[in-house]
All heavy atoms as TSV, in Angstrom:
chain	resi	resn	atom	element	x	y	z
A	1	MET	N	N	0.794	-1.156	-0.008
A	1	MET	CA	C	0.030	0.000	0.039
A	1	MET	C	C	0.842	1.266	-0.002
A	1	MET	O	O	0.566	2.218	-0.692
A	1	MET	CB	C	-0.970	-0.019	1.226
A	1	MET	CG	C	-1.825	1.136	1.337
A	1	MET	SD	S	-3.062	1.072	-0.020
A	1	MET	CE	C	-3.880	2.560	0.357
A	2	ALA	N	N	1.924	1.212	0.831
A	2	ALA	CA	C	2.745	2.450	0.883
A	2	ALA	C	C	3.535	2.555	-0.394
A	2	ALA	O	O	3.738	3.815	-0.828
A	2	ALA	CB	C	3.799	2.252	2.070
A	3	ASN	N	N	3.889	1.577	-1.110
A	3	ASN	CA	C	4.585	1.676	-2.378
A	3	ASN	C	C	3.680	2.311	-3.451
A	3	ASN	O	O	4.103	3.165	-4.195
A	3	ASN	CB	C	4.987	0.307	-2.885
A	3	ASN	CG	C	6.190	-0.230	-2.106
A	3	ASN	OD1	O	6.859	0.517	-1.360
A	3	ASN	ND2	N	6.404	-1.571	-2.146
A	4	LYS	N	N	2.399	2.008	-3.384
A	4	LYS	CA	C	1.462	2.581	-4.351
A	4	LYS	C	C	1.267	4.042	-4.064
A	4	LYS	O	O	1.229	4.927	-4.938
A	4	LYS	CB	C	0.107	1.863	-4.324
A	4	LYS	CG	C	0.133	0.472	-4.899
A	4	LYS	CD	C	-1.204	-0.168	-4.826
A	4	LYS	CE	C	-1.161	-1.569	-5.390
A	4	LYS	NZ	N	-2.442	-2.275	-5.331
A	5	LEU	N	N	1.251	4.428	-2.768
A	5	LEU	CA	C	1.052	5.832	-2.395
A	5	LEU	C	C	2.286	6.621	-2.834
A	5	LEU	O	O	2.108	7.711	-3.385
A	5	LEU	CB	C	0.875	5.946	-0.905
A	5	LEU	CG	C	0.560	7.310	-0.386
A	5	LEU	CD1	C	-0.723	7.832	-0.963
A	5	LEU	CD2	C	0.515	7.281	1.177
A	6	VAL	N	N	3.450	6.119	-2.678
A	6	VAL	CA	C	4.683	6.753	-3.094
A	6	VAL	C	C	4.666	6.906	-4.624
A	6	VAL	O	O	5.047	7.994	-5.203
A	6	VAL	CB	C	5.899	5.996	-2.640
A	6	VAL	CG1	C	7.163	6.564	-3.261
A	6	VAL	CG2	C	6.032	6.080	-1.171
A	7	ALA	N	N	4.230	5.865	-5.337
A	7	ALA	CA	C	4.193	5.890	-6.829
A	7	ALA	C	C	3.259	6.954	-7.303
A	7	ALA	O	O	3.563	7.741	-8.205
A	7	ALA	CB	C	3.868	4.551	-7.375
A	8	VAL	N	N	2.074	7.073	-6.688
A	8	VAL	CA	C	1.096	8.096	-7.033
A	8	VAL	C	C	1.644	9.500	-6.778
A	8	VAL	O	O	1.496	10.428	-7.572
A	8	VAL	CB	C	-0.238	7.854	-6.333
A	8	VAL	CG1	C	-1.186	9.062	-6.530
A	8	VAL	CG2	C	-0.870	6.558	-6.823
A	9	PHE	N	N	2.305	9.665	-5.624
A	9	PHE	CA	C	2.851	10.978	-5.251
A	9	PHE	C	C	3.951	11.355	-6.279
A	9	PHE	O	O	3.990	12.488	-6.684
A	9	PHE	CB	C	3.466	10.878	-3.824
A	9	PHE	CG	C	4.111	12.142	-3.399
A	9	PHE	CD1	C	3.370	13.235	-3.082
A	9	PHE	CD2	C	5.553	12.193	-3.286
A	9	PHE	CE1	C	4.015	14.432	-2.669
A	9	PHE	CE2	C	6.147	13.353	-2.913
A	9	PHE	CZ	C	5.377	14.490	-2.587
A	10	LEU	N	N	4.805	10.454	-6.644
A	10	LEU	CA	C	5.852	10.756	-7.610
A	10	LEU	C	C	5.283	11.059	-8.951
A	10	LEU	O	O	5.766	11.949	-9.669
A	10	LEU	CB	C	6.810	9.604	-7.720
A	10	LEU	CG	C	7.690	9.380	-6.501
A	10	LEU	CD1	C	8.580	8.111	-6.698
A	10	LEU	CD2	C	8.640	10.578	-6.242
A	11	MET	N	N	4.209	10.401	-9.397
A	11	MET	CA	C	3.599	10.721	-10.655
A	11	MET	C	C	2.953	12.075	-10.663
A	11	MET	O	O	3.042	12.894	-11.643
A	11	MET	CB	C	2.500	9.667	-10.989
A	11	MET	CG	C	3.134	8.283	-11.427
A	11	MET	SD	S	4.169	8.407	-12.877
A	11	MET	CE	C	3.095	9.007	-14.053
A	12	CYS	N	N	2.374	12.486	-9.551
A	12	CYS	CA	C	1.802	13.857	-9.379
A	12	CYS	C	C	2.898	14.885	-9.525
A	12	CYS	O	O	2.688	15.900	-10.198
A	12	CYS	CB	C	1.124	13.954	-8.053
A	12	CYS	SG	S	-0.462	13.072	-7.972
A	13	ILE	N	N	4.082	14.593	-8.940
A	13	ILE	CA	C	5.190	15.557	-9.064
A	13	ILE	C	C	5.683	15.683	-10.487
A	13	ILE	O	O	5.913	16.753	-10.975
A	13	ILE	CB	C	6.386	15.131	-8.114
A	13	ILE	CG1	C	5.921	15.357	-6.638
A	13	ILE	CG2	C	7.646	15.888	-8.449
A	13	ILE	CD1	C	6.944	14.841	-5.682
A	14	VAL	N	N	5.762	14.517	-11.244
A	14	VAL	CA	C	6.162	14.499	-12.626
A	14	VAL	C	C	5.195	15.286	-13.472
A	14	VAL	O	O	5.615	16.140	-14.317
A	14	VAL	CB	C	6.333	13.062	-13.079
A	14	VAL	CG1	C	6.509	13.010	-14.601
A	14	VAL	CG2	C	7.544	12.388	-12.374
A	15	VAL	N	N	3.910	15.130	-13.327
A	15	VAL	CA	C	2.902	15.769	-14.053
A	15	VAL	C	C	2.957	17.257	-13.778
A	15	VAL	O	O	2.922	18.108	-14.742
A	15	VAL	CB	C	1.529	15.173	-13.816
A	15	VAL	CG1	C	0.413	16.062	-14.447
A	15	VAL	CG2	C	1.452	13.748	-14.347
A	16	ALA	N	N	3.044	17.669	-12.556
A	16	ALA	CA	C	3.073	19.138	-12.183
A	16	ALA	C	C	4.310	19.697	-12.792
A	16	ALA	O	O	4.274	20.880	-13.285
A	16	ALA	CB	C	3.088	19.237	-10.674
A	17	THR	N	N	5.438	19.071	-12.732
A	17	THR	CA	C	6.708	19.652	-13.311
A	17	THR	C	C	6.572	19.740	-14.828
A	17	THR	O	O	6.953	20.784	-15.414
A	17	THR	CB	C	7.857	18.718	-12.988
A	17	THR	OG1	O	7.934	18.601	-11.525
A	17	THR	CG2	C	9.180	19.287	-13.475
A	18	ALA	N	N	5.946	18.812	-15.469
A	18	ALA	CA	C	5.797	18.844	-16.979
A	18	ALA	C	C	4.910	20.005	-17.351
A	18	ALA	O	O	5.229	20.700	-18.302
A	18	ALA	CB	C	5.252	17.516	-17.434
A	19	LEU	N	N	3.885	20.233	-16.611
A	19	LEU	CA	C	2.956	21.363	-16.919
A	19	LEU	C	C	3.666	22.718	-16.698
A	19	LEU	O	O	3.468	23.618	-17.466
A	19	LEU	CB	C	1.718	21.269	-16.089
A	19	LEU	CG	C	0.753	20.122	-16.375
A	19	LEU	CD1	C	-0.340	20.035	-15.383
A	19	LEU	CD2	C	0.236	20.165	-17.777
A	20	ASN	N	N	4.493	22.784	-15.629
A	20	ASN	CA	C	5.233	24.024	-15.402
A	20	ASN	C	C	6.244	24.282	-16.441
A	20	ASN	O	O	6.443	25.451	-16.913
A	20	ASN	CB	C	5.905	23.927	-13.984
A	20	ASN	CG	C	6.458	25.262	-13.523
A	20	ASN	OD1	O	6.030	26.267	-14.028
A	20	ASN	ND2	N	7.377	25.263	-12.678
A	21	VAL	N	N	6.954	23.298	-16.894
A	21	VAL	CA	C	7.973	23.448	-17.938
A	21	VAL	C	C	7.289	23.870	-19.248
A	21	VAL	O	O	7.826	24.775	-19.979
A	21	VAL	CB	C	8.774	22.155	-18.116
A	21	VAL	CG1	C	9.612	22.193	-19.371
A	21	VAL	CG2	C	9.702	21.890	-16.914
A	22	HIS	N	N	6.165	23.266	-19.580
A	22	HIS	CA	C	5.492	23.598	-20.746
A	22	HIS	C	C	5.041	25.037	-20.791
A	22	HIS	O	O	5.140	25.740	-21.834
A	22	HIS	CB	C	4.213	22.687	-20.965
A	22	HIS	CG	C	3.394	22.971	-22.179
A	22	HIS	ND1	N	3.953	22.672	-23.459
A	22	HIS	CD2	C	2.160	23.496	-22.335
A	22	HIS	CE1	C	3.039	23.060	-24.314
A	22	HIS	NE2	N	1.922	23.521	-23.726
A	23	THR	N	N	4.578	25.550	-19.661
A	23	THR	CA	C	4.149	26.963	-19.543
A	23	THR	C	C	5.322	27.916	-19.691
A	23	THR	O	O	5.264	28.947	-20.421
A	23	THR	CB	C	3.408	27.247	-18.174
A	23	THR	OG1	O	2.389	26.336	-18.024
A	23	THR	CG2	C	2.976	28.605	-18.048
A	24	ALA	N	N	6.417	27.537	-19.138
A	24	ALA	CA	C	7.648	28.389	-19.226
A	24	ALA	C	C	8.184	28.385	-20.661
A	24	ALA	O	O	8.551	29.434	-21.171
A	24	ALA	CB	C	8.752	27.856	-18.322
A	25	GLU	N	N	8.078	27.255	-21.328
A	25	GLU	CA	C	8.574	27.230	-22.773
A	25	GLU	C	C	7.628	28.033	-23.621
A	25	GLU	O	O	8.166	28.650	-24.574
A	25	GLU	CB	C	8.642	25.725	-23.234
A	25	GLU	CG	C	9.757	24.971	-22.660
A	25	GLU	CD	C	9.716	23.499	-23.132
A	25	GLU	OE1	O	8.810	23.118	-23.849
A	25	GLU	OE2	O	10.689	22.759	-22.806
A	26	ALA	N	N	6.376	28.054	-23.378
A	26	ALA	CA	C	5.461	28.857	-24.227
A	26	ALA	C	C	5.764	30.320	-24.089
A	26	ALA	O	O	5.736	31.045	-25.074
A	26	ALA	CB	C	4.062	28.569	-23.774
A	27	ALA	N	N	6.124	30.773	-22.871
A	27	ALA	CA	C	6.452	32.191	-22.744
A	27	ALA	C	C	7.787	32.509	-23.381
A	27	ALA	O	O	7.880	33.582	-23.998
A	27	ALA	CB	C	6.548	32.486	-21.206
A	28	ILE	N	N	8.723	31.626	-23.365
A	28	ILE	CA	C	9.951	31.884	-24.011
A	28	ILE	C	C	9.764	31.915	-25.531
A	28	ILE	O	O	10.359	32.685	-26.271
A	28	ILE	CB	C	11.018	30.825	-23.638
A	28	ILE	CG1	C	11.488	31.078	-22.141
A	28	ILE	CG2	C	12.279	30.839	-24.509
A	28	ILE	CD1	C	12.323	29.974	-21.579
A	29	ASP	N	N	8.926	30.957	-26.036
A	29	ASP	CA	C	8.675	30.910	-27.486
A	29	ASP	C	C	8.019	32.224	-27.922
A	29	ASP	O	O	8.385	32.724	-29.015
A	29	ASP	CB	C	7.722	29.734	-27.805
A	29	ASP	CG	C	8.411	28.402	-27.740
A	29	ASP	OD1	O	9.689	28.373	-27.757
A	29	ASP	OD2	O	7.705	27.360	-27.659
A	30	GLU	N	N	7.125	32.825	-27.156
A	30	GLU	CA	C	6.510	34.071	-27.589
A	30	GLU	C	C	7.501	35.197	-27.580
A	30	GLU	O	O	7.467	36.022	-28.462
A	30	GLU	CB	C	5.325	34.389	-26.654
A	30	GLU	CG	C	4.138	33.458	-26.783
A	30	GLU	CD	C	3.574	33.503	-28.155
A	30	GLU	OE1	O	3.439	34.581	-28.840
A	30	GLU	OE2	O	3.240	32.451	-28.674
A	31	GLN	N	N	8.464	35.215	-26.622
A	31	GLN	CA	C	9.472	36.225	-26.608
A	31	GLN	C	C	10.407	36.086	-27.800
A	31	GLN	O	O	10.786	37.103	-28.483
A	31	GLN	CB	C	10.320	36.132	-25.292
A	31	GLN	CG	C	9.555	36.535	-24.080
A	31	GLN	CD	C	10.328	36.274	-22.843
A	31	GLN	OE1	O	11.289	35.556	-22.843
A	31	GLN	NE2	N	9.832	36.804	-21.732
A	32	PHE	N	N	10.739	34.888	-28.150
A	32	PHE	CA	C	11.594	34.600	-29.315
A	32	PHE	C	C	10.942	35.012	-30.584
A	32	PHE	O	O	11.548	35.642	-31.416
A	32	PHE	CB	C	12.045	33.126	-29.337
A	32	PHE	CG	C	12.969	32.840	-30.530
A	32	PHE	CD1	C	14.279	33.022	-30.429
A	32	PHE	CD2	C	12.426	32.320	-31.723
A	32	PHE	CE1	C	15.165	32.755	-31.449
A	32	PHE	CE2	C	13.261	32.089	-32.785
A	32	PHE	CZ	C	14.645	32.261	-32.623
A	33	LYS	N	N	9.639	34.684	-30.693
A	33	LYS	CA	C	8.913	35.003	-31.936
A	33	LYS	C	C	8.890	36.538	-32.097
A	33	LYS	O	O	9.067	37.030	-33.206
A	33	LYS	CB	C	7.536	34.462	-31.875
A	33	LYS	CG	C	7.396	32.977	-32.146
A	33	LYS	CD	C	5.935	32.507	-32.056
A	33	LYS	CE	C	5.882	31.025	-32.074
A	33	LYS	NZ	N	4.463	30.543	-31.915
A	34	ALA	N	N	8.596	37.228	-31.053
A	34	ALA	CA	C	8.494	38.681	-31.092
A	34	ALA	C	C	9.857	39.249	-31.537
A	34	ALA	O	O	9.924	40.191	-32.362
A	34	ALA	CB	C	8.053	39.282	-29.743
A	35	CYS	N	N	10.941	38.779	-30.954
A	35	CYS	CA	C	12.245	39.248	-31.277
A	35	CYS	C	C	12.579	38.969	-32.695
A	35	CYS	O	O	13.059	39.843	-33.465
A	35	CYS	CB	C	13.294	38.596	-30.319
A	35	CYS	SG	S	15.084	38.990	-30.739
A	36	PHE	N	N	12.311	37.718	-33.107
A	36	PHE	CA	C	12.681	37.278	-34.472
A	36	PHE	C	C	11.839	38.112	-35.496
A	36	PHE	O	O	12.434	38.569	-36.517
A	36	PHE	CB	C	12.440	35.764	-34.644
A	36	PHE	CG	C	12.830	35.293	-35.942
A	36	PHE	CD1	C	14.153	34.881	-36.211
A	36	PHE	CD2	C	11.927	35.167	-36.981
A	36	PHE	CE1	C	14.537	34.443	-37.399
A	36	PHE	CE2	C	12.351	34.678	-38.266
A	36	PHE	CZ	C	13.645	34.372	-38.457
A	37	ASN	N	N	10.557	38.293	-35.267
A	37	ASN	CA	C	9.721	38.969	-36.237
A	37	ASN	C	C	10.202	40.416	-36.406
A	37	ASN	O	O	10.293	40.981	-37.541
A	37	ASN	CB	C	8.249	38.863	-35.860
A	37	ASN	CG	C	7.701	37.480	-36.062
A	37	ASN	OD1	O	8.269	36.634	-36.816
A	37	ASN	ND2	N	6.694	37.127	-35.356
A	38	THR	N	N	10.482	41.100	-35.311
A	38	THR	CA	C	10.931	42.516	-35.324
A	38	THR	C	C	12.245	42.527	-36.057
A	38	THR	O	O	12.413	43.428	-36.963
A	38	THR	CB	C	11.063	43.050	-33.942
A	38	THR	OG1	O	9.812	42.915	-33.280
A	38	THR	CG2	C	11.528	44.501	-33.953
A	39	CYS	N	N	13.177	41.745	-35.698
A	39	CYS	CA	C	14.503	41.702	-36.294
A	39	CYS	C	C	14.433	41.487	-37.770
A	39	CYS	O	O	15.056	42.101	-38.618
A	39	CYS	CB	C	15.374	40.695	-35.616
A	39	CYS	SG	S	17.078	40.524	-36.307
A	40	HIS	N	N	13.639	40.418	-38.151
A	40	HIS	CA	C	13.540	40.029	-39.552
A	40	HIS	C	C	12.927	41.140	-40.438
A	40	HIS	O	O	13.395	41.428	-41.525
A	40	HIS	CB	C	12.755	38.755	-39.714
A	40	HIS	CG	C	12.873	38.085	-40.990
A	40	HIS	ND1	N	11.977	38.241	-41.969
A	40	HIS	CD2	C	13.888	37.225	-41.466
A	40	HIS	CE1	C	12.360	37.562	-43.056
A	40	HIS	NE2	N	13.502	36.900	-42.749
A	41	SER	N	N	11.967	41.825	-39.860
A	41	SER	CA	C	11.279	42.910	-40.639
A	41	SER	C	C	12.263	44.029	-40.874
A	41	SER	O	O	12.392	44.626	-41.933
A	41	SER	CB	C	10.060	43.448	-39.874
A	41	SER	OG	O	9.105	42.448	-39.784
A	42	GLU	N	N	12.966	44.426	-39.777
A	42	GLU	CA	C	13.975	45.532	-39.924
A	42	GLU	C	C	15.109	45.121	-40.867
A	42	GLU	O	O	15.551	45.963	-41.614
A	42	GLU	CB	C	14.512	45.857	-38.511
A	42	GLU	CG	C	13.577	46.486	-37.543
A	42	GLU	CD	C	14.061	46.650	-36.174
A	42	GLU	OE1	O	15.196	46.212	-35.852
A	42	GLU	OE2	O	13.323	47.194	-35.329
A	43	CYS	N	N	15.503	43.913	-40.833
A	43	CYS	CA	C	16.626	43.425	-41.655
A	43	CYS	C	C	16.121	43.459	-43.142
A	43	CYS	O	O	16.877	43.970	-43.970
A	43	CYS	CB	C	17.071	42.032	-41.234
A	43	CYS	SG	S	18.432	41.360	-42.171
A	44	LYS	N	N	14.950	42.954	-43.413
A	44	LYS	CA	C	14.441	42.891	-44.780
A	44	LYS	C	C	14.225	44.355	-45.331
A	44	LYS	O	O	14.529	44.628	-46.423
A	44	LYS	CB	C	13.138	42.151	-44.885
A	44	LYS	CG	C	13.275	40.594	-44.680
A	44	LYS	CD	C	13.901	39.968	-45.837
A	44	LYS	CE	C	12.855	39.948	-46.961
A	44	LYS	NZ	N	13.316	39.358	-48.204
A	45	ASP	N	N	13.762	45.211	-44.485
A	45	ASP	CA	C	13.587	46.641	-44.791
A	45	ASP	C	C	14.919	47.263	-45.128
A	45	ASP	O	O	14.891	48.294	-45.915
A	45	ASP	CB	C	12.805	47.441	-43.720
A	45	ASP	CG	C	11.372	46.971	-43.559
A	45	ASP	OD1	O	10.838	46.301	-44.541
A	45	ASP	OD2	O	10.796	47.285	-42.544
A	46	GLY	N	N	15.987	46.811	-44.593
A	46	GLY	CA	C	17.333	47.299	-44.827
A	46	GLY	C	C	17.861	46.877	-46.167
A	46	GLY	O	O	18.990	47.204	-46.560
A	47	GLY	N	N	17.098	46.031	-46.911
A	47	GLY	CA	C	17.566	45.530	-48.256
A	47	GLY	C	C	18.360	44.301	-48.251
A	47	GLY	O	O	18.997	43.988	-49.266
A	48	LEU	N	N	18.487	43.622	-47.074
A	48	LEU	CA	C	19.309	42.364	-47.058
A	48	LEU	C	C	18.442	41.210	-47.409
A	48	LEU	O	O	17.249	41.223	-47.380
A	48	LEU	CB	C	19.835	42.247	-45.643
A	48	LEU	CG	C	20.786	43.378	-45.140
A	48	LEU	CD1	C	21.122	43.270	-43.675
A	48	LEU	CD2	C	22.100	43.390	-45.981
A	49	GLY	N	N	19.111	40.082	-47.810
A	49	GLY	CA	C	18.447	38.931	-48.239
A	49	GLY	C	C	17.746	38.103	-47.148
A	49	GLY	O	O	18.081	38.242	-45.998
A	50	THR	N	N	16.756	37.308	-47.536
A	50	THR	CA	C	16.002	36.536	-46.616
A	50	THR	C	C	16.858	35.621	-45.829
A	50	THR	O	O	16.707	35.513	-44.578
A	50	THR	CB	C	14.883	35.754	-47.383
A	50	THR	OG1	O	14.078	36.712	-48.075
A	50	THR	CG2	C	13.989	34.904	-46.421
A	51	ASN	N	N	17.679	34.854	-46.496
A	51	ASN	CA	C	18.518	33.815	-45.795
A	51	ASN	C	C	19.423	34.534	-44.824
A	51	ASN	O	O	19.643	34.013	-43.666
A	51	ASN	CB	C	19.295	33.024	-46.780
A	51	ASN	CG	C	18.467	32.014	-47.494
A	51	ASN	OD1	O	17.353	31.758	-47.149
A	51	ASN	ND2	N	18.984	31.614	-48.660
A	52	PHE	N	N	20.088	35.587	-45.216
A	52	PHE	CA	C	20.957	36.331	-44.311
A	52	PHE	C	C	20.222	36.829	-43.098
A	52	PHE	O	O	20.654	36.685	-41.909
A	52	PHE	CB	C	21.610	37.557	-45.020
A	52	PHE	CG	C	22.467	38.336	-44.103
A	52	PHE	CD1	C	23.775	37.949	-43.824
A	52	PHE	CD2	C	22.013	39.544	-43.560
A	52	PHE	CE1	C	24.545	38.710	-42.984
A	52	PHE	CE2	C	22.783	40.330	-42.754
A	52	PHE	CZ	C	24.070	39.893	-42.461
A	53	CYS	N	N	19.016	37.412	-43.295
A	53	CYS	CA	C	18.223	37.952	-42.193
A	53	CYS	C	C	17.774	36.803	-41.253
A	53	CYS	O	O	17.815	37.016	-40.050
A	53	CYS	CB	C	17.002	38.654	-42.732
A	53	CYS	SG	S	17.415	40.262	-43.580
A	54	GLU	N	N	17.404	35.693	-41.780
A	54	GLU	CA	C	16.932	34.552	-40.927
A	54	GLU	C	C	18.094	34.093	-40.049
A	54	GLU	O	O	17.927	33.858	-38.898
A	54	GLU	CB	C	16.378	33.401	-41.779
A	54	GLU	CG	C	15.026	33.734	-42.327
A	54	GLU	CD	C	14.494	32.585	-43.096
A	54	GLU	OE1	O	15.059	31.472	-43.084
A	54	GLU	OE2	O	13.422	32.779	-43.742
A	55	MET	N	N	19.292	33.965	-40.698
A	55	MET	CA	C	20.405	33.499	-39.932
A	55	MET	C	C	20.824	34.460	-38.788
A	55	MET	O	O	21.065	34.092	-37.700
A	55	MET	CB	C	21.675	33.242	-40.871
A	55	MET	CG	C	21.393	32.123	-41.881
A	55	MET	SD	S	21.514	30.539	-41.174
A	55	MET	CE	C	23.225	30.426	-40.933
A	56	ARG	N	N	20.890	35.770	-39.208
A	56	ARG	CA	C	21.330	36.813	-38.252
A	56	ARG	C	C	20.284	36.914	-37.107
A	56	ARG	O	O	20.721	36.990	-35.930
A	56	ARG	CB	C	21.485	38.118	-38.916
A	56	ARG	CG	C	21.979	39.241	-37.977
A	56	ARG	CD	C	22.230	40.515	-38.714
A	56	ARG	NE	N	21.009	41.334	-38.547
A	56	ARG	CZ	C	20.829	42.513	-39.008
A	56	ARG	NH1	N	21.700	43.031	-39.835
A	56	ARG	NH2	N	19.777	43.204	-38.773
A	57	CYS	N	N	19.027	36.958	-37.455
A	57	CYS	CA	C	17.974	37.161	-36.394
A	57	CYS	C	C	17.881	35.917	-35.492
A	57	CYS	O	O	17.676	36.075	-34.267
A	57	CYS	CB	C	16.685	37.460	-37.084
A	57	CYS	SG	S	16.642	39.147	-37.907
A	58	ASP	N	N	18.017	34.750	-36.083
A	58	ASP	CA	C	18.019	33.514	-35.294
A	58	ASP	C	C	19.165	33.534	-34.255
A	58	ASP	O	O	18.918	33.293	-33.055
A	58	ASP	CB	C	18.106	32.304	-36.133
A	58	ASP	CG	C	17.901	31.021	-35.335
A	58	ASP	OD1	O	16.993	30.914	-34.549
A	58	ASP	OD2	O	18.731	30.044	-35.580
A	59	SER	N	N	20.366	33.958	-34.748
A	59	SER	CA	C	21.482	34.010	-33.829
A	59	SER	C	C	21.340	35.066	-32.774
A	59	SER	O	O	21.583	34.804	-31.606
A	59	SER	CB	C	22.764	34.265	-34.626
A	59	SER	OG	O	23.068	33.223	-35.499
A	60	ASP	N	N	20.911	36.231	-33.142
A	60	ASP	CA	C	20.743	37.366	-32.195
A	60	ASP	C	C	19.666	37.022	-31.172
A	60	ASP	O	O	19.908	37.221	-29.960
A	60	ASP	CB	C	20.331	38.657	-32.914
A	60	ASP	CG	C	21.529	39.178	-33.759
A	60	ASP	OD1	O	22.640	38.711	-33.623
A	60	ASP	OD2	O	21.260	40.149	-34.528
A	61	CYS	N	N	18.525	36.506	-31.613
A	61	CYS	CA	C	17.474	36.261	-30.654
A	61	CYS	C	C	17.733	35.060	-29.743
A	61	CYS	O	O	17.360	35.074	-28.617
A	61	CYS	CB	C	16.087	36.085	-31.425
A	61	CYS	SG	S	15.578	37.611	-32.187
A	62	SER	N	N	18.461	34.122	-30.263
A	62	SER	CA	C	18.900	32.981	-29.473
A	62	SER	C	C	19.838	33.392	-28.424
A	62	SER	O	O	19.797	32.973	-27.270
A	62	SER	CB	C	19.519	31.798	-30.320
A	62	SER	OG	O	18.570	31.269	-31.197
A	63	ALA	N	N	20.758	34.282	-28.773
A	63	ALA	CA	C	21.750	34.830	-27.783
A	63	ALA	C	C	21.022	35.572	-26.679
A	63	ALA	O	O	21.330	35.479	-25.521
A	63	ALA	CB	C	22.735	35.687	-28.457
A	64	LYS	N	N	20.005	36.396	-27.102
A	64	LYS	CA	C	19.268	37.152	-26.074
A	64	LYS	C	C	18.496	36.173	-25.131
A	64	LYS	O	O	18.362	36.442	-23.968
A	64	LYS	CB	C	18.251	38.127	-26.765
A	64	LYS	CG	C	18.961	39.277	-27.425
A	64	LYS	CD	C	17.973	40.144	-28.116
A	64	LYS	CE	C	18.649	41.288	-28.887
A	64	LYS	NZ	N	17.699	42.072	-29.671
A	65	GLU	N	N	17.952	35.094	-25.740
A	65	GLU	CA	C	17.265	34.148	-24.969
A	65	GLU	C	C	18.102	33.436	-23.959
A	65	GLU	O	O	17.756	33.282	-22.770
A	65	GLU	CB	C	16.568	33.123	-25.927
A	65	GLU	CG	C	15.713	32.087	-25.305
A	65	GLU	CD	C	15.148	31.167	-26.311
A	65	GLU	OE1	O	15.459	31.214	-27.482
A	65	GLU	OE2	O	14.331	30.311	-25.948
A	66	VAL	N	N	19.310	33.042	-24.379
A	66	VAL	CA	C	20.257	32.390	-23.463
A	66	VAL	C	C	20.697	33.363	-22.423
A	66	VAL	O	O	20.819	32.977	-21.219
A	66	VAL	CB	C	21.447	31.804	-24.279
A	66	VAL	CG1	C	22.564	31.403	-23.320
A	66	VAL	CG2	C	21.019	30.678	-25.137
A	67	ALA	N	N	20.960	34.598	-22.737
A	67	ALA	CA	C	21.406	35.618	-21.779
A	67	ALA	C	C	20.312	35.849	-20.717
A	67	ALA	O	O	20.536	35.923	-19.532
A	67	ALA	CB	C	21.746	36.919	-22.462
A	68	GLY	N	N	18.997	35.883	-21.183
A	68	GLY	CA	C	17.909	36.066	-20.261
A	68	GLY	C	C	17.748	34.874	-19.335
A	68	GLY	O	O	17.584	35.024	-18.157
A	69	ALA	N	N	17.914	33.725	-19.895
A	69	ALA	CA	C	17.761	32.477	-19.115
A	69	ALA	C	C	18.901	32.370	-18.049
A	69	ALA	O	O	18.692	31.960	-16.924
A	69	ALA	CB	C	17.733	31.250	-19.944
A	70	SER	N	N	20.165	32.741	-18.428
A	70	SER	CA	C	21.252	32.605	-17.539
A	70	SER	C	C	21.147	33.676	-16.403
A	70	SER	O	O	21.529	33.434	-15.280
A	70	SER	CB	C	22.614	32.790	-18.274
A	70	SER	OG	O	22.660	34.008	-18.776
A	71	SER	N	N	20.600	34.840	-16.696
A	71	SER	CA	C	20.384	35.810	-15.710
A	71	SER	C	C	19.362	35.435	-14.656
A	71	SER	O	O	19.418	35.723	-13.512
A	71	SER	CB	C	20.094	37.187	-16.276
A	71	SER	OG	O	18.825	37.181	-16.834
A	72	ILE	N	N	18.272	34.686	-15.163
A	72	ILE	CA	C	17.293	34.198	-14.302
A	72	ILE	C	C	17.892	33.098	-13.344
A	72	ILE	O	O	17.680	33.086	-12.163
A	72	ILE	CB	C	16.096	33.593	-15.056
A	72	ILE	CG1	C	15.341	34.711	-15.777
A	72	ILE	CG2	C	15.168	32.776	-14.164
A	72	ILE	CD1	C	14.354	34.246	-16.755
A	73	VAL	N	N	18.736	32.192	-13.952
A	73	VAL	CA	C	19.346	31.168	-13.108
A	73	VAL	C	C	20.243	31.739	-12.098
A	73	VAL	O	O	20.299	31.275	-10.968
A	73	VAL	CB	C	20.076	30.123	-14.017
A	73	VAL	CG1	C	20.891	29.225	-13.261
A	73	VAL	CG2	C	19.099	29.392	-14.885
A	74	LEU	N	N	21.005	32.770	-12.446
A	74	LEU	CA	C	21.940	33.409	-11.546
A	74	LEU	C	C	21.229	34.333	-10.543
A	74	LEU	O	O	21.857	34.844	-9.650
A	74	LEU	CB	C	23.019	34.172	-12.274
A	74	LEU	CG	C	23.942	33.295	-13.152
A	74	LEU	CD1	C	24.832	34.234	-14.020
A	74	LEU	CD2	C	24.697	32.342	-12.382
A	75	GLY	N	N	19.980	34.551	-10.766
A	75	GLY	CA	C	19.216	35.453	-9.835
A	75	GLY	C	C	19.511	36.954	-10.122
A	75	GLY	O	O	19.253	37.743	-9.240
A	76	LEU	N	N	19.869	37.265	-11.312
A	76	LEU	CA	C	20.106	38.619	-11.697
A	76	LEU	C	C	18.844	39.342	-12.171
A	76	LEU	O	O	18.895	40.600	-12.237
A	76	LEU	CB	C	21.242	38.732	-12.735
A	76	LEU	CG	C	22.617	38.133	-12.296
A	76	LEU	CD1	C	23.529	38.152	-13.503
A	76	LEU	CD2	C	23.195	38.853	-11.119
A	77	ALA	N	N	17.878	38.629	-12.574
A	77	ALA	CA	C	16.690	39.270	-13.112
A	77	ALA	C	C	15.642	39.582	-12.037
A	77	ALA	O	O	15.642	39.081	-10.992
A	77	ALA	CB	C	16.034	38.326	-14.166
């Protein structure tokens, strides 16, 4: 009986964690999309090519995403 109770408790923790991670990823995805769309529009308006703009904006927005995540982990945000 105790083993079943522990198993149910652990499953509840796993489900709660999965839901929390999914919510956090959705917020990060929205921030990345906003960054990428703004960057890509400005780049294309500057007369640069689509492939160049996609590569540059992906790199820039990914770097901002990592910098933001690392500041959260370090407690700087």
